Backbone as CSV, one residue per row, in Angstrom:
resi,resn,N_x,N_y,N_z,CA_x,CA_y,CA_z,C_x,C_y,C_z
1,MET,33.637,43.475,-122.115,33.225,44.510,-121.102,34.192,45.615,-121.721
2,SER,33.527,47.364,-122.398,34.562,47.703,-122.292,35.401,48.612,-121.246
3,GLY,36.615,49.334,-122.099,37.645,49.930,-120.823,37.253,51.124,-121.102
4,LEU,36.667,51.789,-121.891,36.506,53.093,-122.515,35.315,53.610,-121.288
5,SER,35.377,54.674,-120.860,34.298,55.161,-119.557,33.853,56.621,-119.956
6,ILE,34.590,57.478,-121.057,34.059,58.446,-121.477,33.299,58.560,-122.890
7,LEU,33.577,57.730,-123.693,33.137,57.253,-124.953,31.715,56.471,-124.747
8,ASN,30.509,56.571,-125.029,29.506,55.604,-124.940,29.181,54.895,-126.447
9,VAL,30.346,53.777,-125.890,30.702,52.662,-127.122,29.063,52.347,-127.605
10,ASP,28.068,51.901,-126.588,26.510,51.578,-127.425,26.220,52.661,-128.140
11,ALA,26.407,54.002,-127.999,25.607,54.649,-129.043,26.688,55.110,-130.400
12,VAL,27.904,54.918,-130.214,28.967,54.729,-131.331,28.385,53.122,-132.045
13,ARG,27.913,51.822,-131.650,27.882,50.794,-132.083,26.733,51.024,-132.721
14,ALA,25.420,51.819,-132.359,24.031,51.657,-132.754,23.903,52.828,-134.166
15,ALA,24.667,53.519,-134.129,24.888,54.756,-135.087,24.871,53.776,-136.233
16,PRO,23.479,54.541,-137.391,23.901,53.301,-138.745,24.960,54.009,-139.649
17,VAL,25.436,52.673,-140.378,26.224,53.281,-141.135,25.547,53.203,-142.667
18,SER,25.605,54.514,-143.339,25.094,54.539,-144.901,26.320,54.298,-145.663
19,ARG,25.650,54.041,-146.884,26.643,53.922,-147.981,26.657,54.688,-149.418
20,ASP,26.056,55.904,-148.974,25.368,56.767,-149.986,24.859,58.003,-149.188
21,PRO,26.215,58.635,-149.902,26.917,58.315,-151.495,28.112,58.173,-151.066
22,TYR,29.024,57.630,-149.655,29.474,57.129,-149.502,29.570,56.896,-148.054
23,THR,30.564,56.081,-147.560,30.637,55.205,-146.748,31.111,56.073,-145.117
24,PHE,29.360,56.612,-144.049,29.520,57.352,-142.963,28.752,56.629,-142.146
25,PHE,29.162,57.557,-140.778,28.059,57.460,-139.881,27.773,58.412,-139.253
26,LEU,26.845,58.801,-138.707,26.411,59.638,-138.015,25.979,59.636,-136.446
27,GLY,26.468,59.992,-135.385,25.983,59.220,-134.181,26.243,60.605,-133.079
28,ASN,24.956,60.052,-132.156,24.815,61.341,-131.212,24.592,60.823,-129.640
29,GLY,24.930,61.440,-128.759,25.154,61.018,-127.548,26.528,59.936,-127.359
30,VAL,27.303,60.480,-128.023,28.324,59.252,-128.264,29.838,59.678,-126.992
31,LEU,29.120,60.915,-125.773,30.128,61.151,-124.607,29.056,60.418,-123.190
32,ASN,29.569,60.256,-122.451,28.828,59.309,-121.524,28.188,61.259,-120.557
33,GLU,27.416,61.163,-120.341,26.568,62.430,-119.952,27.664,63.073,-118.318
34,GLY,28.035,61.977,-117.804,28.338,61.640,-116.365,29.974,62.740,-116.685
35,ALA,30.608,62.505,-117.639,31.902,63.276,-118.297,31.821,64.617,-119.026
36,ILE,30.619,65.047,-119.604,30.764,66.144,-119.963,30.942,67.360,-119.552
37,ALA,30.429,67.569,-118.485,30.602,69.237,-117.615,32.194,69.103,-117.536
38,GLU,33.241,68.311,-116.875,34.328,67.932,-116.942,35.257,68.432,-118.371
39,ILE,34.758,67.680,-119.436,35.184,67.358,-120.678,35.651,68.945,-120.814
40,ARG,33.785,69.898,-120.871,34.148,70.980,-121.381,35.147,72.082,-120.378
41,GLN,35.014,71.825,-119.299,35.814,72.174,-118.403,37.112,72.509,-118.499
42,ASP,37.760,71.238,-119.060,39.110,70.779,-119.498,39.391,71.125,-120.868
43,PHE,38.555,71.716,-121.965,38.674,71.703,-123.102,40.045,72.933,-123.352
44,PRO,41.001,72.597,-124.209,42.277,73.248,-124.114,41.822,74.684,-124.366
45,ALA,42.225,75.658,-123.938,42.368,77.233,-123.900,43.297,77.675,-125.107
46,ILE,42.962,77.326,-126.445,43.459,77.905,-127.312,43.023,79.132,-128.294
47,ALA,43.847,80.031,-127.953,43.825,81.298,-128.898,44.181,81.479,-130.344
48,LYS,44.729,80.301,-131.291,44.802,80.426,-132.668,43.904,79.758,-133.237
49,PRO,43.356,80.289,-134.282,42.410,79.596,-135.136,42.882,78.013,-135.901
50,GLY,42.047,77.219,-136.137,42.768,76.185,-137.158,42.880,75.091,-135.853
51,TYR,43.070,74.033,-136.689,43.418,72.396,-136.288,44.964,72.576,-135.600
52,LEU,45.168,72.167,-134.390,46.622,71.975,-133.443,46.537,70.514,-133.710
53,THR,47.692,70.067,-133.785,47.749,68.614,-133.171,48.278,68.505,-131.625
54,VAL,47.658,66.980,-131.363,47.772,67.371,-129.677,49.184,67.395,-129.629
55,ASP,50.156,67.100,-129.946,51.601,67.452,-129.308,51.542,69.062,-129.097
56,GLU,50.655,69.967,-129.654,50.855,71.433,-129.780,50.215,72.198,-128.756
57,VAL,49.221,71.074,-127.969,47.892,71.434,-127.085,48.354,70.989,-125.586
58,ALA,48.093,71.784,-124.630,48.316,71.161,-123.490,47.032,70.872,-123.055
59,LEU,47.353,69.488,-122.841,45.712,68.249,-122.546,45.908,68.177,-121.141
60,LYS,44.499,68.170,-120.342,44.437,67.505,-119.094,43.520,67.259,-118.695
61,GLY,43.268,66.403,-117.769,42.062,66.303,-117.125,40.970,64.946,-117.683
62,ARG,39.733,65.224,-117.681,38.871,63.978,-118.675,39.132,64.671,-120.484
63,PHE,39.524,65.626,-120.574,40.058,65.816,-121.931,40.920,65.563,-122.434
64,LYS,41.939,65.042,-122.076,42.764,64.300,-121.906,42.691,62.693,-122.336
65,ALA,41.930,62.598,-121.142,41.419,60.874,-121.494,40.414,60.911,-122.611
66,LEU,39.870,61.718,-122.816,38.623,61.458,-124.033,40.136,61.192,-125.035
67,ILE,41.002,61.804,-124.939,41.931,62.065,-126.827,42.223,60.225,-126.003
68,ASP,43.002,60.302,-125.246,43.740,58.644,-124.988,42.455,57.458,-125.609
69,GLU,41.330,57.527,-125.399,40.283,56.586,-125.701,40.037,56.847,-127.037
70,LEU,39.941,57.853,-127.297,39.572,58.091,-128.823,41.170,57.629,-129.804
71,GLU,42.107,57.638,-129.558,43.516,57.071,-129.891,43.755,55.905,-129.898
72,SER,42.844,54.904,-128.630,42.950,53.961,-128.444,42.941,52.431,-129.231
73,ASP,43.467,51.541,-129.296,43.820,50.206,-130.024,41.719,49.667,-130.012
74,GLU,41.313,49.784,-128.986,40.197,49.511,-128.346,38.891,50.186,-129.324
75,PHE,39.026,51.538,-129.372,38.197,51.976,-129.799,38.340,52.043,-131.760
76,SER,39.830,51.903,-131.818,39.697,51.396,-133.527,39.021,50.223,-133.744
77,ARG,39.494,49.148,-133.124,38.792,47.689,-133.142,37.867,48.007,-133.448
78,ILE,36.553,48.920,-132.407,35.431,49.189,-132.632,34.874,49.654,-133.972
79,LEU,35.363,50.568,-134.007,35.432,51.400,-135.231,35.275,50.573,-137.129
80,GLY,36.429,49.986,-136.954,37.015,48.762,-137.901,35.933,47.611,-137.717
81,ASP,35.354,47.110,-136.929,34.060,46.123,-136.822,32.940,46.902,-137.604
82,LYS,33.016,47.924,-137.288,31.660,48.776,-137.980,31.728,49.023,-139.366
83,PHE,32.836,49.353,-139.691,33.246,49.647,-140.934,33.726,48.210,-141.961
84,GLY,33.950,47.330,-141.286,34.571,46.382,-141.665,35.851,46.476,-142.604
85,ILE,36.757,47.097,-141.823,38.197,47.201,-142.252,39.079,47.256,-140.688
86,ASP,40.210,46.871,-140.941,41.439,47.147,-140.207,41.730,48.702,-139.977
87,LEU,41.429,48.999,-138.909,41.814,50.418,-138.411,42.961,50.265,-137.249
88,VAL,43.203,49.250,-136.828,44.139,48.930,-135.569,45.313,49.303,-135.890
89,SER,45.790,48.609,-136.918,47.247,49.021,-138.058,47.477,49.975,-138.188
90,CYS,46.499,51.055,-138.204,46.769,52.244,-138.716,46.984,53.297,-138.078
91,PRO,48.076,54.129,-138.172,48.568,55.320,-137.111,47.519,56.432,-137.220
92,ARG,47.348,57.187,-136.097,46.117,58.081,-135.849,46.999,59.394,-135.565
93,LEU,46.531,60.457,-136.571,46.530,61.989,-136.116,45.227,62.516,-135.653
94,THR,45.609,63.308,-134.131,44.522,63.896,-133.476,45.051,65.396,-133.128
95,THR,43.602,66.164,-134.460,44.201,67.564,-133.810,43.053,68.030,-133.175
96,ILE,42.954,69.332,-132.865,41.707,70.096,-131.783,41.393,71.342,-132.658
97,MET,40.345,71.666,-132.797,40.448,73.478,-132.999,38.844,73.818,-132.112
98,LYS,39.433,74.914,-131.678,38.236,75.717,-130.866,37.934,76.952,-131.895
99,LYS,38.428,77.519,-132.963,38.200,78.671,-133.191,38.603,78.527,-134.609
100,SER,36.841,79.048,-135.426,36.771,79.049,-136.803,37.022,80.115,-137.513
101,GLN,37.457,80.211,-139.074,37.610,81.275,-139.681,36.457,81.246,-140.907
102,PRO,36.162,82.399,-141.429,35.419,82.177,-143.115,36.122,81.337,-143.944
103,LYS,37.276,81.061,-144.307,38.132,80.650,-145.198,37.998,78.776,-145.061
104,TYR,37.436,78.441,-143.823,37.531,77.020,-143.146,36.351,76.213,-144.142
105,GLY,36.190,75.267,-144.033,35.015,74.087,-144.853,34.822,74.202,-146.186
106,SER,36.010,74.789,-147.137,34.936,74.264,-148.222,34.980,72.880,-148.782
107,ILE,34.514,72.592,-149.716,34.076,71.327,-150.170,35.695,70.230,-150.343
108,HIS,35.773,69.264,-149.955,36.985,68.357,-150.205,36.623,66.966,-149.995
109,THR,37.785,66.102,-150.150,37.261,64.921,-150.171,37.900,64.462,-148.609
110,ASP,39.265,64.703,-148.167,40.659,64.818,-147.879,41.068,63.449,-148.656
111,GLY,42.457,63.581,-148.132,43.800,63.685,-149.070,43.512,61.663,-148.912
112,PRO,44.077,61.294,-150.470,44.367,59.729,-150.122,45.171,59.241,-149.421
113,SER,46.206,59.656,-148.376,46.856,59.051,-147.029,45.921,58.702,-146.297
114,LYS,44.799,59.196,-146.306,43.784,59.166,-145.496,43.102,57.603,-145.220
115,VAL,42.855,56.706,-144.440,41.942,55.795,-144.681,40.564,56.240,-144.016
116,MET,40.468,56.575,-142.916,39.206,57.253,-142.461,39.236,58.298,-141.535
117,THR,38.418,59.047,-141.565,38.148,60.815,-140.569,37.021,60.390,-139.764
118,LEU,37.230,60.701,-138.464,36.393,61.218,-137.176,36.231,62.492,-136.700
119,LEU,35.245,62.990,-136.522,34.728,64.013,-135.787,34.165,64.356,-134.666
120,VAL,34.714,64.788,-133.277,33.370,64.658,-132.318,33.714,66.571,-131.915
121,TYR,32.093,66.628,-132.123,31.699,68.144,-131.909,31.323,68.613,-130.189
122,MET,31.627,69.721,-129.765,31.800,70.059,-128.402,30.916,71.252,-127.777
123,ASN,30.149,71.617,-129.004,29.165,72.799,-128.787,28.016,72.763,-127.972
124,ASP,28.243,73.787,-126.677,26.810,73.443,-126.013,25.554,73.356,-126.809
125,ALA,25.671,74.191,-128.004,24.534,75.061,-128.808,24.706,75.246,-130.114
126,TRP,23.975,75.234,-130.964,24.361,75.487,-132.360,23.446,76.611,-132.841
127,ASP,23.455,77.915,-133.359,22.116,78.658,-133.428,21.808,78.890,-134.790
128,ALA,23.584,79.095,-135.985,23.469,79.250,-137.229,22.374,78.522,-137.664
129,PRO,21.804,78.579,-138.533,21.222,77.765,-139.343,21.794,76.804,-140.259
130,ALA,22.641,77.328,-140.850,23.693,76.568,-141.798,24.801,77.056,-141.633
131,ALA,25.684,77.668,-141.375,26.827,78.296,-141.408,27.736,77.053,-139.868
132,GLY,28.512,76.706,-140.618,29.437,75.937,-139.571,28.607,74.239,-139.425
133,ARG,27.611,74.415,-140.230,27.058,72.873,-140.246,27.868,71.207,-141.149
134,LEU,28.722,70.572,-141.175,29.243,69.911,-141.906,27.969,68.937,-142.724
135,ARG,28.299,69.083,-143.726,27.585,68.678,-144.903,28.148,67.188,-145.755
136,VAL,26.968,66.212,-146.189,27.602,65.194,-146.824,27.310,65.570,-148.123
137,LEU,27.940,65.820,-148.899,27.765,66.038,-150.114,27.983,64.974,-151.675
138,TYR,27.229,65.733,-152.488,27.230,64.660,-154.056,28.608,65.261,-155.052
139,ASP,29.055,66.038,-154.701,29.807,66.680,-155.884,30.735,67.624,-155.147
140,GLY,32.066,68.113,-155.711,32.829,69.110,-155.488,32.620,70.887,-155.374
141,LYS,31.255,70.573,-155.722,31.004,72.407,-156.014,30.036,72.838,-155.535
142,ASN,28.973,71.838,-154.636,27.642,72.727,-154.129,27.194,72.248,-153.205
143,TYR,26.729,73.121,-152.264,26.564,73.053,-150.713,25.207,72.159,-150.769
144,GLU,24.683,72.220,-152.194,23.006,71.884,-151.882,23.042,71.570,-153.249
145,PRO,22.374,70.299,-153.296,21.575,69.218,-152.111,22.739,68.537,-151.326
146,PHE,22.143,68.062,-150.158,23.394,67.271,-149.543,22.478,66.231,-148.619
147,ALA,22.894,65.062,-148.261,22.647,63.835,-148.240,22.111,63.864,-146.441
148,VAL,23.474,64.773,-145.712,22.994,64.729,-144.136,23.842,65.984,-143.943
149,GLU,23.354,66.679,-142.634,23.946,67.866,-142.451,24.003,67.506,-141.001
150,VAL,25.492,67.808,-140.437,26.087,67.097,-138.876,25.802,68.726,-138.128
151,PRO,25.281,68.909,-137.028,24.918,69.822,-136.099,26.424,69.495,-135.128
152,PRO,26.843,70.696,-135.322,28.440,70.326,-134.492,28.171,70.598,-133.063
153,THR,26.908,69.670,-132.500,26.731,70.209,-130.804,27.535,68.973,-130.006
154,MET,27.595,69.395,-128.683,27.988,68.179,-127.784,27.791,66.848,-127.878
155,GLY,28.617,65.985,-128.491,28.229,64.533,-128.193,27.890,64.004,-129.552
156,THR,28.122,64.729,-130.441,27.814,64.247,-132.047,29.300,63.742,-132.377
157,MET,28.768,62.559,-133.407,30.305,62.119,-133.555,29.909,61.914,-135.413
158,PHE,30.556,62.398,-136.167,30.695,61.659,-137.559,31.660,61.097,-138.059
159,ALA,31.660,60.350,-138.984,33.002,59.586,-139.343,32.842,59.055,-140.874
160,PHE,33.843,58.871,-141.525,33.381,58.370,-143.046,34.975,57.785,-143.631
161,LEU,34.446,56.837,-144.531,35.892,56.123,-144.980,36.450,57.199,-146.345
162,ARG,37.585,57.338,-146.058,38.182,58.468,-147.456,37.769,57.513,-148.643
163,ALA,37.171,58.507,-149.646,36.857,57.744,-151.037,37.190,58.752,-152.277
164,ASP,37.394,58.851,-153.201,37.203,59.756,-154.382,36.125,60.539,-154.229
165,ASN,34.725,60.076,-153.850,33.843,61.111,-154.005,33.574,60.960,-152.606
166,SER,34.323,61.216,-151.190,33.830,61.363,-150.059,34.330,63.225,-149.603
167,TRP,33.040,63.861,-150.485,33.180,65.475,-150.799,32.058,65.662,-149.390
168,HIS,32.709,66.741,-148.905,31.827,67.176,-147.633,32.537,68.765,-147.265
169,GLY,31.978,69.251,-146.589,32.607,70.619,-146.230,30.936,71.556,-145.324
170,HIS,31.248,72.683,-145.147,30.541,73.498,-144.483,30.472,74.752,-145.095
171,GLU,29.186,75.727,-144.569,29.348,76.972,-144.980,30.038,77.711,-143.916
172,PRO,30.674,78.762,-144.822,31.714,79.557,-143.791,30.969,80.261,-142.487
173,PHE,32.115,79.974,-141.228,31.404,80.618,-140.099,32.784,81.151,-139.539
174,GLU,32.625,81.802,-138.898,33.377,82.400,-138.117,33.269,82.804,-136.478
175,GLY,34.104,82.290,-135.791,33.691,81.842,-134.059,33.991,80.755,-133.760
176,GLU,34.027,80.236,-132.628,34.149,79.372,-131.804,33.422,78.036,-132.402
177,ARG,33.902,77.067,-132.524,33.230,76.047,-133.212,34.275,74.408,-132.873
178,ARG,33.994,73.834,-131.383,34.853,72.965,-130.961,34.856,71.600,-131.302
179,VAL,36.089,71.135,-132.058,36.023,69.841,-132.626,37.366,69.275,-132.182
180,VAL,37.278,67.840,-132.134,38.153,66.919,-131.918,38.285,66.001,-133.291
181,GLN,39.235,66.344,-134.285,39.037,65.287,-135.429,40.513,64.128,-135.204
182,VAL,40.124,63.306,-135.578,41.066,61.938,-135.333,40.904,61.082,-136.583
183,ALA,42.380,61.012,-137.576,42.780,60.717,-138.754,42.945,59.220,-138.609
184,TRP,42.652,58.139,-139.502,43.314,57.074,-139.892,44.143,57.103,-140.628
185,VAL,45.290,56.736,-140.887,46.397,57.041,-142.152,47.240,55.898,-141.882
186,LYS,47.740,55.619,-143.685,48.188,54.666,-143.973,49.532,54.115,-143.970
187,ASP,50.320,55.252,-143.168,51.585,54.801,-142.567,52.371,55.911,-141.908
188,ALA,52.822,55.301,-140.990,53.613,56.328,-139.917,54.447,57.420,-140.638
189,ALA,55.339,57.519,-141.703,56.030,58.204,-142.397,54.962,59.392,-142.692
190,GLU,53.823,58.978,-143.330,52.605,60.155,-144.030,52.355,60.796,-142.365
191,LEU,51.792,59.951,-141.399,51.863,60.680,-140.159,52.872,61.994,-139.678
192,GLU,54.132,61.396,-139.750,55.099,62.702,-139.652,54.923,64.044,-140.599
193,ARG,54.369,63.545,-141.616,54.722,64.429,-142.900,53.309,65.600,-142.655
194,LYS,52.339,64.691,-141.949,51.270,65.506,-142.003,51.390,66.737,-140.642
195,LYS,52.153,66.425,-139.500,52.420,66.672,-138.074,53.211,67.948,-138.758
196,LYS,54.552,67.886,-139.530,55.107,68.501,-140.060,54.599,69.780,-140.540
197,ARG,53.733,69.887,-141.426,52.818,70.520,-142.192,52.240,70.944,-141.603
198,ASN,51.286,70.475,-140.421,50.541,71.476,-139.393,51.442,72.081,-138.587
199,ARG,52.308,71.888,-138.281,53.181,72.709,-137.617,53.911,74.219,-138.483
200,THR,53.934,74.028,-139.802,54.039,74.913,-140.406,53.422,75.777,-141.028
201,ALA,52.400,75.507,-141.100,50.953,76.476,-141.097,50.705,77.104,-140.282
202,GLN,51.105,76.453,-138.612,50.341,77.101,-137.695,51.652,78.097,-137.722
203,PHE,52.963,78.190,-137.927,54.188,79.092,-138.009,53.836,80.177,-138.677
204,LEU,53.259,79.879,-139.719,53.233,81.009,-140.687,51.752,81.840,-140.493
205,LYS,51.077,81.141,-139.703,49.666,81.854,-139.594,49.790,82.998,-138.616
206,GLY,51.256,82.587,-137.400,51.383,83.057,-136.136,52.464,84.483,-136.817
207,ILE,53.115,84.809,-138.061,53.622,85.777,-138.431,52.524,86.453,-139.579
208,PHE,52.166,85.978,-140.261,51.261,86.978,-141.234,49.964,86.904,-140.685
209,GLY,49.023,85.905,-139.814,47.841,86.579,-139.270,47.003,85.440,-140.244
210,ARG,45.592,85.980,-140.421,45.079,85.048,-141.603,45.525,85.675,-142.749
């Protein structure tokens, strides 16, 4: 029996894995219904745009418990079994975003230091027809055609194995776009480099703004 009480492990396990154009899965309802109201209430009051590491954010209540579950070895084992790789031995970097800017979402693959990236979305609704909806893409230039479009709504989870062709991105969006990102990286030194880079980026934003 799983010790994870906020994550709906059955929904994660049931989400089909796709191998085209790269390895990913899209799951819905991955947060247990009974926890959603408190997760929404406990979501950090982040004023800055962009991703902040968990070290830079005041975590509390059920939201903190969710982060603990996402970073747990048990959850890494579940995802590793799903993708057929070892994730338990990989260090994890968790970042949180509340506010998006138009410059975010450009098409990229993620860096080679990453093994896997996972996104959990937490917006109550999403009215923008295209903007802010992550797309699984076929190349590094075009938002269309796309294999899958991910609605950034409460309880939606998207995860993929990083590859040279793991192209993804979304059309520009400005406003509230609540998401937690967990990256499994290859080594602890790389994890520290990423944390330092993120802190520097946030510091410069504080000085120069956008």
